[in-house]
C-alpha positions in Angstrom: 110.1 72.4 175.0 111.7 71.2 172.8 109.8 73.3 169.9 110.3 76.5 172.1 114.0 76.3 172.8 114.5 75.8 168.7 112.4 79.0 168.3 114.1 80.7 170.8 117.8 79.8 169.2 116.6 80.8 165.9 115.4 84.5 167.3 118.7 84.7 169.0 120.8 83.4 165.5 118.7 86.1 163.5 119.2 89.2 166.5 122.9 88.3 166.1 122.7 88.5 162.5 121.2 92.0 162.5 123.1 93.3 164.9 126.4 91.8 163.1 125.4 94.3 159.9 128.5 97.3 160.0 127.5 100.6 161.1 128.2 102.1 157.8 125.0 100.4 156.3 122.1 102.0 156.0 118.8 101.1 155.9 116.0 101.8 153.5 113.5 104.3 154.1 109.9 102.8 154.9 106.8 103.5 152.5 109.4 104.9 150.2 109.5 102.5 147.3 112.6 103.7 144.3 111.7 102.0 141.0 113.5 98.9 140.5 116.6 98.6 138.5 115.7 98.7 134.3 116.5 96.3 132.1 117.6 97.9 128.6 114.1 98.2 126.4 116.3 98.8 123.5 117.4 96.2 120.8 121.1 94.5 120.4 121.8 97.4 117.3 120.7 100.5 118.7 122.7 99.6 121.7 125.6 99.7 119.6 124.4 103.1 118.0 123.9 104.3 121.9 127.3 102.9 122.9 129.4 104.5 119.6 127.2 108.0 120.5 128.9 108.3 123.8 131.9 107.3 123.5 132.4 110.0 120.9 130.8 112.7 122.8 133.2 111.8 125.5 136.3 111.4 123.1 135.4 114.7 121.3 134.9 116.2 124.9 138.2 115.0 126.5 139.9 116.4 123.2 138.7 119.6 122.7 139.3 120.8 126.2 143.0 119.2 126.2 143.5 121.4 123.2 142.2 124.5 125.3 144.5 123.8 127.9 147.4 122.6 125.7 147.4 126.3 124.0 147.3 128.1 127.2 150.1 126.4 127.9 152.2 126.9 124.3 150.8 129.8 123.6 151.6 133.3 126.0 149.3 135.4 124.1 146.4 133.8 125.9 147.7 134.4 129.6 146.0 137.0 130.2 143.9 137.9 133.3 140.2 136.6 131.8 141.5 134.1 129.9 142.2 132.3 133.2 138.6 131.4 133.5 138.6 129.7 130.3 141.1 127.6 131.2 139.0 127.2 134.3 136.3 126.2 132.3 138.3 123.9 130.3 139.5 121.8 132.9 136.3 121.1 134.2 134.7 120.5 131.3 137.2 117.7 130.2 136.9 116.3 134.0 133.5 115.8 132.4 134.6 114.0 129.8 137.6 112.1 130.7 135.8 110.5 134.2 131.4 111.4 134.2 130.7 110.2 130.8 133.1 106.8 130.4 131.2 105.7 134.1 127.4 107.1 133.0 127.4 105.0 129.9 127.2 101.1 131.1 124.2 102.3 133.5 122.6 104.1 130.8 122.9 101.2 128.3 122.0 98.8 131.1 120.1 100.5 133.3 122.3 98.8 136.4 124.8 100.4 138.5 127.6 98.1 138.2 130.8 99.8 140.1 129.1 99.7 144.2 128.1 102.1 146.4 131.2 104.0 147.0 132.1 104.5 143.3 128.2 105.8 142.4 129.1 108.3 145.7 132.2 109.5 144.1 130.5 109.4 140.5 127.8 111.7 141.6 130.0 114.0 143.8 132.5 114.7 140.8 129.4 115.2 138.3 127.3 117.8 140.1 130.8 119.4 141.2 131.6 119.3 137.8 128.7 120.8 136.3 128.2 123.3 138.7 131.5 124.6 138.2 131.4 124.9 134.4 128.3 127.0 135.2 129.9 129.0 137.7 132.6 129.5 135.4 130.0 131.4 132.8 128.6 133.5 134.9 132.6 134.3 136.1 133.5 135.3 132.4 130.3 137.1 131.8 131.3 139.3 135.2 134.8 139.4 134.1 133.4 141.0 130.5 130.8 143.2 131.7 133.8 144.8 133.9 136.5 145.6 131.0 133.6 147.0 128.6 131.7 148.8 131.6 134.1 150.0 133.8 137.1 149.6 131.6 139.3 152.2 133.8 139.2 150.2 137.1 139.2 147.1 135.3 142.8 147.7 134.0 144.1 149.3 137.2 141.8 146.7 139.7 144.8 145.8 142.1 144.8 143.4 145.6 143.8 139.4 145.8 140.2 139.9 144.1 142.4 140.7 140.7 144.3 138.1 141.2 142.2 135.4 139.1 143.3 132.2 140.6 141.6 133.3 144.0 138.1 133.7 141.7 139.1 130.2 140.3 139.5 128.7 143.7 136.6 130.0 144.9 134.3 128.8 142.0 135.2 124.9 142.8 134.5 125.8 146.5 131.1 127.2 146.0 130.3 124.6 143.7 131.2 121.8 146.1 128.9 123.4 148.9 126.2 123.6 146.6 125.2 120.1 145.5 128.5 117.7 147.4 127.5 117.8 151.0 123.7 116.9 150.6 125.1 113.9 148.6 127.4 112.8 151.1 125.3 113.3 154.2 121.7 112.9 153.4 121.0 109.1 153.7 123.2 109.4 157.4 121.0 112.9 158.8 117.9 111.3 157.2 118.7 107.6 159.1 118.0 105.8 156.1 118.0 105.2 152.1 115.8 105.7 148.8 118.7 104.1 146.4 118.0 100.7 146.3 121.2 98.0 144.9 122.1 98.5 140.8 120.6 102.1 141.3 122.8 105.3 141.2 121.5 108.9 141.8 121.2 111.3 144.9 119.2 110.7 147.8 117.1 114.2 146.9 116.1 113.1 144.0 113.1 112.8 144.2 112.8 116.1 146.5 111.0 118.6 145.0 112.8 121.3 147.4 115.8 120.8 147.5 115.7 120.4 144.3 113.8 123.9 142.9 116.6 125.6 145.7 119.6 124.5 144.3 118.3 124.4 140.4 117.6 128.4 141.7 121.3 128.7 142.2 122.9 126.5 139.9 120.6 127.8 137.0 118.2 130.5 136.9 120.5 132.8 139.1 123.3 132.3 136.6 120.8 132.9 133.6 119.6 136.0 135.1 123.1 137.2 135.8 124.4 136.2 132.3 121.9 138.0 130.9 121.8 141.0 133.0 125.8 141.4 132.5 124.9 141.2 128.3 122.0 143.5 127.7 124.5 146.1 129.6 127.1 145.6 127.7 125.4 145.9 124.3 123.3 148.9 126.1 126.9 150.5 126.5 127.7 149.7 123.3 125.1 150.9 121.7 125.5 154.2 123.2 129.1 154.5 122.3 128.2 153.7 118.6 125.4 156.6 118.7 128.0 159.1 120.8 130.3 158.5 117.9 128.0 159.0 114.9 127.0 162.1 116.6 130.5 163.2 116.8 131.4 162.5 113.6 128.3 163.9 112.0 129.3 167.7 113.7 131.7 170.0 112.4 135.1 170.3 113.4 135.8 172.4 115.9 139.5 172.6 115.8 141.4 171.7 113.3 139.8 169.7 109.9 143.3 167.6 109.6 142.0 166.0 113.1 138.4 165.3 112.5 139.1 163.8 108.6 142.1 161.6 110.7 139.4 160.1 113.1 137.4 159.4 110.0 139.8 157.5 108.7 141.0 156.0 111.4 137.5 154.7 112.0 137.5 152.8 108.3 140.7 151.7 109.5 140.0 149.9 112.4 136.7 148.2 111.3 138.3 145.0 110.6 141.4 145.4 112.8 141.7 142.3 114.9 140.6 141.4 118.7 143.0 142.8 121.3 142.0 141.2 124.6 144.8 142.3 126.5 144.2 145.8 128.2 148.0 146.1 128.1 148.2 146.0 124.0 145.7 148.4 123.6 148.2 150.8 124.6 150.2 150.5 121.5 148.1 149.9 119.0 146.9 153.8 118.5 150.6 154.8 117.8 150.5 152.3 114.6 146.6 153.6 113.9 148.3 157.2 114.2 150.8 156.4 111.8 148.5 155.4 109.2 146.2 158.3 109.5 149.5 160.5 109.3 149.9 158.9 105.4 146.0 158.9 104.3 145.6 162.8 105.6 146.8 164.8 102.9 146.8 168.5 105.0 148.5 166.3 108.1 152.2 168.1 107.1 150.9 171.5 107.0 149.4 170.9 110.5 151.3 169.0 112.9 150.8 169.8 116.5 150.6 167.9 120.0 146.8 168.7 119.8 146.3 167.3 116.5 148.7 164.1 117.8 146.6 163.7 120.8 143.1 163.9 119.3 144.6 160.9 116.5 145.4 159.1 119.4 142.4 159.2 120.9 140.4 158.7 118.2 142.3 155.6 117.4 142.0 154.3 121.3 138.4 155.0 121.5 137.2 153.0 118.0 139.7 149.9 119.0 138.1 149.4 121.9 134.9 149.7 120.6 135.6 147.3 118.1 136.6 145.1 120.7 134.0 145.2 123.1 131.7 144.4 120.3 133.6 140.9 119.7 133.8 140.2 123.4 129.5 141.1 123.3 129.1 138.7 120.4 131.7 135.9 121.9 129.5 136.2 125.2 126.4 136.3 124.0 127.1 132.8 121.9 128.6 131.3 124.6 125.2 132.2 126.8 122.8 131.2 124.7 124.5 127.1 124.1 124.8 127.3 127.8 120.6 128.4 128.1 119.7 126.1 125.1 121.8 122.9 126.8 121.0 123.8 130.4 117.1 125.0 130.7 115.6 121.3 129.3 117.4 119.7 132.0 116.8 121.9 134.7 113.3 122.7 134.3 112.4 118.5 133.9 114.3 117.6 136.9 112.1 120.0 139.4 108.7 118.6 137.2 109.7 115.1 137.7 110.9 115.9 141.7 107.4 117.8 142.0 105.5 114.7 140.6 107.6 111.8 142.0 108.9 110.8 138.5 105.6 109.7 137.5 105.2 112.5 135.1 108.2 112.9 133.3 109.2 109.6 130.5 112.8 108.1 131.7 114.1 108.5 127.8 112.9 112.2 128.0 114.8 112.6 130.9 117.6 110.9 129.8 118.3 113.2 126.5 118.1 116.2 128.5 121.1 114.8 130.5 122.5 114.0 127.8 122.3 117.9 126.4 123.9 118.9 129.5 126.8 117.2 129.2 127.3 118.4 125.6 127.2 121.5 126.5 130.9 120.6 128.0 131.8 119.1 124.5 130.7 122.3 122.5 132.5 124.9 124.6 135.9 124.3 123.1 134.3 124.7 119.4 133.1 128.2 120.8 136.4 129.8 121.9 138.0 129.7 118.1 134.8 130.9 116.8 134.5 134.1 119.1 138.0 134.7 119.8 141.2 135.7 117.2 143.9 134.8 119.6 142.3 131.2 120.4 142.2 130.9 116.5 145.4 131.0 115.8 147.1 129.0 119.1 144.6 126.5 118.0 146.2 126.9 114.4 149.5 126.8 115.7 149.1 123.5 117.5 147.2 121.5 114.8 148.4 123.5 111.5 152.5 124.9 112.6 152.9 124.8 108.6 149.9 127.1 107.8 150.6 129.0 111.1 154.4 129.5 110.3 153.0 131.2 106.5 150.5 133.3 107.7 153.1 134.5 110.2 155.6 135.1 107.7 153.2 136.9 105.8 151.7 139.2 108.1 156.0 140.8 107.9 
């Protein structure tokens, strides 16, 4: 009887402890074994080298995108409607370098998450949100440039709420949040159990192939097809206009010879003109170029008519717009190619890893593609000055004010 009563007391004590758990505790899923927290497989020297490279990547990402944001604030010439989307992209990339990368470095080096489950959830939400927002911003930039090239007239006269870049910027963040964040926050509560063991930090759907395939389609494949479509149509539009211009130049002049010669002179003069991203300033440039045509055309003084003025102005505007669209296509192609190279390996390996439950993809290979994805956030700030004259001048104004002042004084 004494043994029986003691056994009963022990059973009651265990029941009390089990019911005293907090209601927020999620039990591990039965039959699902998550991998154990890994210990570092590298030597101390390799760990130090990896830590330095990771910290360097974070610093480059932070400083580069801070420079973009600061340039946008300081230089009014950058505050064009389409450039707001570059600002939105810089904000998301900056947050990746300032929050996501630093918190992941200890986890990547030690194989154990030391910051607790709550911080793990916050890190996952921010990481998926920021990376997805970065992708959607690239799509929005491509779509905006597509409209400015192929539908220039309707793009310039666009009015209403959808012409406001702030509305589109906010929509990007809302859509990026809805894609992954509800699943990160609610998956284990809906399932009633958790696949993440103590010392780990990954999403509950990490090995769910169906969810990863659907989410990756919306996050990578659809954006990649969209930006490819936009780029192809931009290049087709430019090639069609180039062929049309070459045909017109090869035809004999139908009106006065001075108008045709002026168009030919303008074609040569505008081939080295600078990029004009602001559509408002493009209406002023033809006036300056028509004055150049006046001085270069020998018969201009003998035939000054309103028809010739209109012809020269239209020709100059056409050449300037074509040159501008070529630069837009080039810059967009570079940014999109960098996006595809950095994102494709991670997305494909993530889907394959989910299909085989992590047994067919080595963790080191997966980690390399993971860092390659973050590398895209550090590359974008260097692509801006490479592709855009206005960003290049704004960066020079901040980093080399004396050189900027010299160039500016020499241009007058």
